[in-house]
VEXTORLUM-709494 format. One record per residue (C-alpha): residue number from 0; residue in three letters; x, y, z. Coordinates in steps of 0.2 Angstrom, whole numbers, plus 5000, padded with zeros to 4 digits. Layout:
+-----+------+------+------+------+
|  nr | rest |   c1 |   c2 |   c3 |
+-----+------+------+------+------+
| NUM |  ala |    X |    Y |    Z |
...
+-----+------+------+------+------+
***
This chain:
+-----+------+------+------+------+
|  nr | rest |   c1 |   c2 |   c3 |
+-----+------+------+------+------+
|   0 |  met | 5556 | 5175 | 5324 |
|   1 |  asn | 5572 | 5174 | 5336 |
|   2 |  arg | 5575 | 5192 | 5332 |
|   3 |  leu | 5556 | 5197 | 5338 |
|   4 |  tyr | 5561 | 5185 | 5352 |
|   5 |  ser | 5575 | 5194 | 5357 |
|   6 |  ile | 5566 | 5213 | 5355 |
|   7 |  leu | 5552 | 5207 | 5367 |
|   8 |  ile | 5565 | 5202 | 5380 |
|   9 |  thr | 5572 | 5218 | 5378 |
|  10 |  val | 5559 | 5227 | 5381 |
|  11 |  val | 5553 | 5218 | 5397 |
|  12 |  leu | 5569 | 5221 | 5403 |
|  13 |  leu | 5571 | 5241 | 5398 |
|  14 |  leu | 5553 | 5241 | 5407 |
|  15 |  thr | 5559 | 5233 | 5423 |
|  16 |  leu | 5575 | 5243 | 5425 |
|  17 |  ser | 5563 | 5259 | 5422 |
|  18 |  glu | 5552 | 5250 | 5436 |
|  19 |  lys | 5568 | 5249 | 5447 |
|  20 |  ser | 5575 | 5264 | 5443 |
|  21 |  gln | 5558 | 5273 | 5450 |
|  22 |  ser | 5560 | 5266 | 5464 |
|  23 |  gln | 5576 | 5270 | 5468 |
|  24 |  thr | 5574 | 5286 | 5475 |
|  25 |  pro | 5568 | 5287 | 5493 |
|  26 |  val | 5552 | 5295 | 5501 |
|  27 |  leu | 5560 | 5305 | 5514 |
|  28 |  ile | 5546 | 5310 | 5521 |
|  29 |  his | 5538 | 5292 | 5524 |
|  30 |  asp | 5554 | 5288 | 5536 |
|  31 |  glu | 5549 | 5294 | 5552 |
|  32 |  ser | 5568 | 5296 | 5559 |
|  33 |  phe | 5572 | 5307 | 5545 |
|  34 |  gln | 5556 | 5318 | 5549 |
|  35 |  asn | 5562 | 5317 | 5567 |
|  36 |  gly | 5580 | 5324 | 5562 |
|  37 |  ala | 5571 | 5336 | 5551 |
|  38 |  val | 5561 | 5345 | 5562 |
|  39 |  glu | 5576 | 5347 | 5573 |
|  40 |  ala | 5588 | 5353 | 5558 |
|  41 |  ile | 5573 | 5366 | 5554 |
|  42 |  asp | 5574 | 5371 | 5571 |
|  43 |  ser | 5593 | 5375 | 5570 |
|  44 |  leu | 5591 | 5383 | 5553 |
|  45 |  tyr | 5577 | 5396 | 5560 |
|  46 |  asn | 5587 | 5398 | 5574 |
|  47 |  arg | 5602 | 5405 | 5563 |
|  48 |  asn | 5612 | 5390 | 5566 |
|  49 |  thr | 5617 | 5382 | 5550 |
|  50 |  glu | 5631 | 5372 | 5555 |
|  51 |  ala | 5619 | 5362 | 5568 |
|  52 |  ala | 5608 | 5359 | 5555 |
|  53 |  his | 5621 | 5353 | 5542 |
|  54 |  gln | 5626 | 5340 | 5557 |
|  55 |  ile | 5610 | 5335 | 5559 |
|  56 |  met | 5606 | 5331 | 5540 |
|  57 |  gln | 5624 | 5326 | 5535 |
|  58 |  pro | 5621 | 5308 | 5538 |
|  59 |  trp | 5605 | 5307 | 5526 |
|  60 |  arg | 5616 | 5317 | 5514 |
|  61 |  asp | 5627 | 5304 | 5512 |
|  62 |  arg | 5615 | 5291 | 5511 |
|  63 |  his | 5606 | 5300 | 5498 |
|  64 |  pro | 5617 | 5313 | 5489 |
|  65 |  asp | 5606 | 5314 | 5473 |
|  66 |  his | 5590 | 5319 | 5483 |
|  67 |  pro | 5585 | 5337 | 5478 |
|  68 |  ile | 5580 | 5341 | 5496 |
|  69 |  trp | 5599 | 5347 | 5498 |
|  70 |  ser | 5596 | 5361 | 5485 |
|  71 |  met | 5580 | 5366 | 5494 |
|  72 |  trp | 5590 | 5366 | 5509 |
|  73 |  glu | 5604 | 5376 | 5504 |
|  74 |  ala | 5592 | 5388 | 5495 |
|  75 |  met | 5581 | 5390 | 5512 |
|  76 |  glu | 5598 | 5396 | 5521 |
|  77 |  leu | 5601 | 5409 | 5508 |
|  78 |  trp | 5584 | 5415 | 5511 |
|  79 |  trp | 5586 | 5419 | 5530 |
|  80 |  gln | 5600 | 5429 | 5523 |
|  81 |  val | 5590 | 5440 | 5513 |
|  82 |  leu | 5577 | 5441 | 5523 |
|  83 |  glu | 5587 | 5446 | 5538 |
|  84 |  asp | 5589 | 5462 | 5528 |
|  85 |  leu | 5577 | 5465 | 5514 |
|  86 |  tyr | 5585 | 5481 | 5509 |
|  87 |  asp | 5600 | 5473 | 5503 |
|  88 |  his | 5597 | 5466 | 5486 |
|  89 |  ser | 5614 | 5459 | 5482 |
|  90 |  leu | 5609 | 5441 | 5484 |
|  91 |  asp | 5594 | 5442 | 5475 |
|  92 |  asp | 5600 | 5436 | 5458 |
|  93 |  gln | 5609 | 5422 | 5470 |
|  94 |  leu | 5593 | 5418 | 5479 |
|  95 |  met | 5582 | 5415 | 5463 |
|  96 |  glu | 5594 | 5404 | 5455 |
|  97 |  met | 5595 | 5392 | 5468 |
|  98 |  met | 5577 | 5394 | 5471 |
|  99 |  gln | 5575 | 5390 | 5450 |
| 100 |  arg | 5589 | 5377 | 5452 |
| 101 |  ser | 5578 | 5366 | 5468 |
| 102 |  glu | 5563 | 5366 | 5457 |
| 103 |  tyr | 5573 | 5361 | 5444 |
| 104 |  glu | 5579 | 5347 | 5451 |
| 105 |  ala | 5562 | 5343 | 5458 |
| 106 |  gly | 5554 | 5342 | 5440 |
| 107 |  arg | 5568 | 5330 | 5436 |
| 108 |  leu | 5565 | 5319 | 5448 |
| 109 |  leu | 5545 | 5321 | 5446 |
| 110 |  asn | 5548 | 5317 | 5425 |
| 111 |  arg | 5556 | 5301 | 5433 |
| 112 |  glu | 5546 | 5296 | 5447 |
| 113 |  arg | 5527 | 5304 | 5444 |
| 114 |  asn | 5519 | 5311 | 5460 |
| 115 |  his | 5536 | 5307 | 5471 |
| 116 |  pro | 5530 | 5315 | 5489 |
| 117 |  asp | 5547 | 5323 | 5491 |
| 118 |  ala | 5549 | 5331 | 5474 |
| 119 |  leu | 5530 | 5339 | 5474 |
| 120 |  ile | 5535 | 5347 | 5492 |
| 121 |  ile | 5553 | 5353 | 5485 |
| 122 |  arg | 5544 | 5360 | 5470 |
| 123 |  ala | 5529 | 5367 | 5482 |
| 124 |  leu | 5543 | 5377 | 5494 |
| 125 |  ala | 5553 | 5382 | 5480 |
| 126 |  asn | 5540 | 5392 | 5471 |
| 127 |  gly | 5533 | 5398 | 5488 |
| 128 |  tyr | 5547 | 5407 | 5493 |
| 129 |  ile | 5550 | 5412 | 5475 |
| 130 |  ala | 5532 | 5421 | 5477 |
| 131 |  arg | 5536 | 5427 | 5493 |
| 132 |  his | 5552 | 5435 | 5487 |
| 133 |  tyr | 5544 | 5445 | 5474 |
| 134 |  ala | 5531 | 5450 | 5486 |
| 135 |  asn | 5546 | 5457 | 5496 |
| 136 |  arg | 5552 | 5465 | 5482 |
| 137 |  asp | 5533 | 5472 | 5477 |
| 138 |  ser | 5533 | 5463 | 5459 |
| 139 |  trp | 5514 | 5458 | 5464 |
| 140 |  ile | 5509 | 5451 | 5448 |
| 141 |  thr | 5524 | 5441 | 5446 |
| 142 |  ser | 5522 | 5433 | 5465 |
| 143 |  val | 5501 | 5430 | 5460 |
| 144 |  arg | 5509 | 5419 | 5447 |
| 145 |  thr | 5521 | 5410 | 5455 |
| 146 |  ala | 5512 | 5406 | 5471 |
| 147 |  arg | 5498 | 5400 | 5458 |
| 148 |  arg | 5513 | 5386 | 5454 |
| 149 |  ala | 5516 | 5382 | 5471 |
| 150 |  tyr | 5496 | 5379 | 5476 |
| 151 |  val | 5494 | 5367 | 5460 |
| 152 |  ser | 5509 | 5357 | 5467 |
| 153 |  tyr | 5501 | 5358 | 5485 |
| 154 |  glu | 5484 | 5351 | 5476 |
| 155 |  gln | 5495 | 5338 | 5469 |
| 156 |  leu | 5503 | 5332 | 5484 |
| 157 |  met | 5487 | 5331 | 5495 |
| 158 |  glu | 5480 | 5320 | 5482 |
| 159 |  val | 5496 | 5310 | 5482 |
| 160 |  glu | 5498 | 5312 | 5502 |
| 161 |  pro | 5480 | 5316 | 5510 |
| 162 |  asp | 5487 | 5313 | 5529 |
| 163 |  phe | 5504 | 5322 | 5528 |
| 164 |  ile | 5502 | 5334 | 5542 |
| 165 |  asp | 5510 | 5348 | 5532 |
| 166 |  asn | 5494 | 5349 | 5521 |
| 167 |  glu | 5484 | 5359 | 5537 |
| 168 |  phe | 5494 | 5373 | 5533 |
| 169 |  val | 5489 | 5376 | 5515 |
| 170 |  arg | 5472 | 5369 | 5519 |
| 171 |  gly | 5471 | 5381 | 5534 |
| 172 |  met | 5478 | 5397 | 5523 |
| 173 |  val | 5465 | 5392 | 5508 |
| 174 |  leu | 5450 | 5390 | 5519 |
| 175 |  tyr | 5455 | 5408 | 5529 |
| 176 |  tyr | 5459 | 5418 | 5516 |
| 177 |  ala | 5445 | 5412 | 5503 |
| 178 |  ala | 5432 | 5418 | 5516 |
| 179 |  tyr | 5443 | 5433 | 5522 |
| 180 |  ile | 5446 | 5442 | 5505 |
| 181 |  pro | 5428 | 5442 | 5499 |
| 182 |  asp | 5423 | 5450 | 5517 |
| 183 |  glu | 5436 | 5462 | 5519 |
| 184 |  tyr | 5435 | 5467 | 5500 |
| 185 |  pro | 5417 | 5469 | 5493 |
| 186 |  val | 5425 | 5472 | 5475 |
| 187 |  val | 5430 | 5455 | 5474 |
| 188 |  arg | 5414 | 5448 | 5479 |
| 189 |  ala | 5407 | 5450 | 5461 |
| 190 |  val | 5421 | 5438 | 5455 |
| 191 |  ser | 5423 | 5427 | 5471 |
| 192 |  trp | 5416 | 5413 | 5463 |
| 193 |  phe | 5433 | 5406 | 5457 |
| 194 |  leu | 5438 | 5403 | 5474 |
| 195 |  pro | 5434 | 5389 | 5486 |
| 196 |  asp | 5424 | 5388 | 5499 |
| 197 |  gly | 5432 | 5399 | 5513 |
| 198 |  asp | 5430 | 5397 | 5532 |
| 199 |  arg | 5439 | 5408 | 5543 |
| 200 |  lys | 5438 | 5399 | 5560 |
| 201 |  glu | 5441 | 5381 | 5552 |
| 202 |  gly | 5457 | 5390 | 5542 |
| 203 |  leu | 5462 | 5397 | 5558 |
| 204 |  asn | 5461 | 5378 | 5567 |
| 205 |  lys | 5470 | 5369 | 5554 |
| 206 |  ile | 5486 | 5382 | 5553 |
| 207 |  asp | 5486 | 5381 | 5572 |
| 208 |  ile | 5488 | 5361 | 5570 |
| 209 |  ala | 5503 | 5364 | 5557 |
| 210 |  ala | 5510 | 5377 | 5570 |
| 211 |  ser | 5509 | 5364 | 5583 |
| 212 |  asp | 5513 | 5346 | 5572 |
| 213 |  gly | 5520 | 5351 | 5556 |
| 214 |  ile | 5537 | 5345 | 5548 |
| 215 |  phe | 5542 | 5358 | 5537 |
| 216 |  ser | 5528 | 5371 | 5541 |
| 217 |  arg | 5528 | 5371 | 5559 |
| 218 |  pro | 5539 | 5388 | 5560 |
| 219 |  glu | 5529 | 5397 | 5547 |
| 220 |  ala | 5512 | 5392 | 5552 |
| 221 |  ser | 5517 | 5401 | 5569 |
| 222 |  tyr | 5523 | 5416 | 5560 |
| 223 |  phe | 5506 | 5416 | 5551 |
| 224 |  met | 5493 | 5413 | 5563 |
| 225 |  gly | 5504 | 5427 | 5574 |
| 226 |  asn | 5502 | 5438 | 5559 |
| 227 |  ile | 5483 | 5434 | 5555 |
| 228 |  leu | 5480 | 5435 | 5573 |
| 229 |  leu | 5487 | 5452 | 5574 |
| 230 |  asn | 5484 | 5462 | 5557 |
| 231 |  tyr | 5466 | 5453 | 5552 |
| 232 |  glu | 5459 | 5446 | 5567 |
| 233 |  lys | 5463 | 5461 | 5579 |
| 234 |  arg | 5465 | 5448 | 5592 |
| 235 |  tyr | 5483 | 5455 | 5600 |
| 236 |  ala | 5484 | 5444 | 5615 |
| 237 |  ala | 5482 | 5428 | 5605 |
| 238 |  ala | 5492 | 5435 | 5593 |
| 239 |  met | 5507 | 5439 | 5605 |
| 240 |  ile | 5508 | 5419 | 5611 |
| 241 |  tyr | 5513 | 5414 | 5594 |
| 242 |  leu | 5524 | 5429 | 5591 |
| 243 |  ser | 5534 | 5427 | 5609 |
| 244 |  arg | 5535 | 5407 | 5607 |
| 245 |  leu | 5546 | 5412 | 5590 |
| 246 |  val | 5556 | 5422 | 5600 |
| 247 |  glu | 5555 | 5409 | 5613 |
| 248 |  asp | 5559 | 5395 | 5601 |
| 249 |  tyr | 5573 | 5403 | 5590 |
| 250 |  pro | 5581 | 5417 | 5601 |
| 251 |  asn | 5595 | 5419 | 5587 |
| 252 |  asn | 5582 | 5424 | 5574 |
| 253 |  ser | 5582 | 5444 | 5572 |
| 254 |  tyr | 5569 | 5444 | 5560 |
| 255 |  tyr | 5557 | 5436 | 5574 |
| 256 |  arg | 5564 | 5446 | 5588 |
| 257 |  arg | 5560 | 5462 | 5577 |
| 258 |  leu | 5543 | 5457 | 5572 |
| 259 |  tyr | 5540 | 5455 | 5591 |
| 260 |  val | 5547 | 5472 | 5597 |
| 261 |  arg | 5538 | 5480 | 5583 |
| 262 |  thr | 5521 | 5472 | 5589 |
| 263 |  leu | 5522 | 5478 | 5605 |
| 264 |  ala | 5528 | 5495 | 5601 |
| 265 |  asn | 5512 | 5496 | 5589 |
| 266 |  gln | 5500 | 5494 | 5604 |
| 267 |  asn | 5508 | 5506 | 5612 |
| 268 |  arg | 5515 | 5496 | 5626 |
| 269 |  asn | 5531 | 5506 | 5629 |
| 270 |  asn | 5539 | 5500 | 5646 |
| 271 |  glu | 5539 | 5481 | 5638 |
| 272 |  val | 5546 | 5488 | 5621 |
| 273 |  leu | 5561 | 5496 | 5633 |
| 274 |  glu | 5563 | 5478 | 5642 |
| 275 |  ala | 5563 | 5469 | 5626 |
| 276 |  val | 5574 | 5480 | 5617 |
| 277 |  glu | 5587 | 5478 | 5633 |
| 278 |  ser | 5584 | 5460 | 5632 |
| 279 |  ala | 5589 | 5458 | 5615 |
| 280 |  ile | 5603 | 5468 | 5615 |
| 281 |  ser | 5612 | 5460 | 5629 |
| 282 |  glu | 5608 | 5443 | 5621 |
| 283 |  trp | 5615 | 5448 | 5606 |
| 284 |  lys | 5632 | 5455 | 5615 |
| 285 |  glu | 5635 | 5438 | 5622 |
| 286 |  lys | 5631 | 5429 | 5605 |
| 287 |  asn | 5643 | 5441 | 5594 |
| 288 |  asn | 5632 | 5441 | 5581 |
| 289 |  pro | 5640 | 5449 | 5566 |
| 290 |  arg | 5624 | 5454 | 5559 |
| 291 |  glu | 5619 | 5463 | 5573 |
| 292 |  asp | 5618 | 5480 | 5565 |
| 293 |  ile | 5604 | 5477 | 5556 |
| 294 |  leu | 5595 | 5471 | 5572 |
| 295 |  leu | 5599 | 5487 | 5583 |
| 296 |  glu | 5596 | 5497 | 5568 |
| 297 |  glu | 5577 | 5494 | 5570 |
| 298 |  leu | 5577 | 5492 | 5589 |
| 299 |  arg | 5585 | 5506 | 5593 |
| 300 |  phe | 5571 | 5517 | 5583 |
| 301 |  trp | 5558 | 5507 | 5594 |
| 302 |  glu | 5565 | 5512 | 5609 |
| 303 |  gly | 5567 | 5530 | 5605 |
| 304 |  arg | 5548 | 5529 | 5600 |
| 305 |  ala | 5542 | 5520 | 5619 |
| 306 |  leu | 5554 | 5537 | 5625 |
| 307 |  tyr | 5546 | 5550 | 5614 |
| 308 |  arg | 5528 | 5544 | 5619 |
| 309 |  met | 5535 | 5543 | 5638 |
| 310 |  asn | 5540 | 5561 | 5634 |
| 311 |  arg | 5559 | 5555 | 5639 |
| 312 |  phe | 5565 | 5567 | 5627 |
| 313 |  glu | 5584 | 5566 | 5629 |
| 314 |  glu | 5585 | 5549 | 5629 |
| 315 |  ala | 5573 | 5546 | 5614 |
| 316 |  leu | 5584 | 5559 | 5604 |
| 317 |  glu | 5600 | 5546 | 5609 |
| 318 |  ala | 5592 | 5531 | 5604 |
| 319 |  phe | 5586 | 5538 | 5587 |
| 320 |  asn | 5602 | 5543 | 5585 |
| 321 |  lys | 5609 | 5527 | 5588 |
| 322 |  ser | 5597 | 5518 | 5576 |
| 323 |  ile | 5603 | 5531 | 5563 |
| 324 |  glu | 5622 | 5528 | 5566 |
| 325 |  tyr | 5618 | 5508 | 5563 |
| 326 |  gly | 5607 | 5512 | 5547 |
| 327 |  tyr | 5620 | 5524 | 5539 |
| 328 |  asn | 5633 | 5510 | 5538 |
| 329 |  leu | 5621 | 5497 | 5530 |
| 330 |  pro | 5617 | 5493 | 5511 |
| 331 |  asn | 5604 | 5504 | 5502 |
| 332 |  arg | 5603 | 5517 | 5515 |
| 333 |  ser | 5594 | 5529 | 5505 |
| 334 |  glu | 5578 | 5517 | 5505 |
| 335 |  arg | 5578 | 5510 | 5521 |
| 336 |  leu | 5564 | 5515 | 5531 |
| 337 |  tyr | 5570 | 5513 | 5549 |
| 338 |  tyr | 5585 | 5525 | 5545 |
| 339 |  ser | 5571 | 5538 | 5537 |
| 340 |  val | 5559 | 5537 | 5552 |
| 341 |  ala | 5573 | 5538 | 5565 |
| 342 |  asn | 5577 | 5555 | 5557 |
| 343 |  tyr | 5560 | 5562 | 5555 |
| 344 |  tyr | 5557 | 5556 | 5575 |
| 345 |  ala | 5574 | 5564 | 5578 |
| 346 |  gly | 5568 | 5580 | 5572 |
| 347 |  leu | 5551 | 5578 | 5583 |
| 348 |  thr | 5563 | 5575 | 5598 |
| 349 |  ser | 5574 | 5589 | 5594 |
| 350 |  glu | 5559 | 5602 | 5593 |
| 351 |  ala | 5551 | 5595 | 5609 |
| 352 |  leu | 5571 | 5601 | 5616 |
| 353 |  gln | 5571 | 5617 | 5607 |
| 354 |  gln | 5584 | 5613 | 5594 |
| 355 |  arg | 5578 | 5619 | 5579 |
| 356 |  asp | 5593 | 5619 | 5568 |
| 357 |  asn | 5595 | 5601 | 5572 |
| 358 |  ala | 5577 | 5597 | 5570 |
| 359 |  arg | 5580 | 5604 | 5551 |
| 360 |  ser | 5595 | 5593 | 5548 |
| 361 |  tyr | 5588 | 5577 | 5552 |
| 362 |  tyr | 5570 | 5583 | 5543 |
| 363 |  thr | 5583 | 5585 | 5529 |
| 364 |  val | 5588 | 5568 | 5527 |
| 365 |  thr | 5571 | 5561 | 5528 |
| 366 |  val | 5564 | 5571 | 5513 |
| 367 |  asp | 5580 | 5567 | 5502 |
| 368 |  gln | 5575 | 5548 | 5507 |
| 369 |  asn | 5568 | 5536 | 5493 |
| 370 |  val | 5554 | 5529 | 5506 |
| 371 |  glu | 5537 | 5526 | 5504 |
| 372 |  gly | 5524 | 5533 | 5516 |
| 373 |  asn | 5519 | 5550 | 5523 |
| 374 |  phe | 5535 | 5553 | 5533 |
| 375 |  lys | 5543 | 5563 | 5520 |
| 376 |  ser | 5527 | 5575 | 5518 |
| 377 |  arg | 5527 | 5577 | 5536 |
| 378 |  ala | 5546 | 5580 | 5536 |
| 379 |  arg | 5544 | 5594 | 5523 |
| 380 |  glu | 5529 | 5601 | 5533 |
| 381 |  arg | 5540 | 5603 | 5547 |
| 382 |  leu | 5554 | 5610 | 5538 |
| 383 |  arg | 5541 | 5624 | 5532 |
| 384 |  glu | 5535 | 5627 | 5549 |
| 385 |  leu | 5552 | 5630 | 5556 |
+-----+------+------+------+------+
***
């Protein structure tokens, strides 16, 4: 009897300790002070100021060193290094390892404390970033599979934390694309039964809420609002509002700066392209950014395109040559899009200037590139004409 009593006491103690251990990991998203700090730190991270982000988060890291959010944070820092130059694959393995480690640590916490909101967010974010990286590398099947895992975590989070403001981003994306895909791709309609009911307008409304009030999702929601309005809704003026805001909020982020100039160029707003390029180059010189060559490779190309359209051929050729010079020394030159198209347009510009030998040289470079698109065939055609 005494032995049975001892066993029962031991079981009760173990259960008690288990319950206590399950309450030891704080739910940081419930802490308003942490939310405020996270918003500020994420702004610093997206503005490519990792040192400032570290300083903001360090007190929280000191208090909760074992929380899995820190592995996610380090992975996000590396994500931005990779995103700055997608033609450089040298950090791919490290990025995948860090994202997978982040998901693993979130899973360990969920094994101890089922439905822990922070862990669900981290798992969803990790899988979301992995899916986006696979998409950037054209591994679409793997990307879709991984995105599905991310959404499963988000669904679980929305059940546990139905009022969490960042949920609006996910709800909005699902609503929008569930309506957009069957509308734009009729072949999908036959199997669209597996999609939830969609609503493009309501989807955009929810993404916009996240763009204004989200904690972790705010800058991403702003980016997707600009991207959707630009590429799918064809509401160019509205899209530029979000893209301009990204440049204004994150002036040190070359990815957003390049996207903004690219959008201006694709709308043939040539004078604005020239102004935006000049402004960006001037600001970057002051910052002494060590990776400015990535920015300048693309911006000098768009500058050249704008000048070419304005029939300012000598200035255009100078801009294309600068783009080519920057691209020549960057990683994976044979697959760099702007190195290829800068050479192609330098060939067109040389023809306009009656420099046929120079045009042949530029076209030959384009033909030898391993870049998708029709620029190679167009360059090959120009070579035949010459």
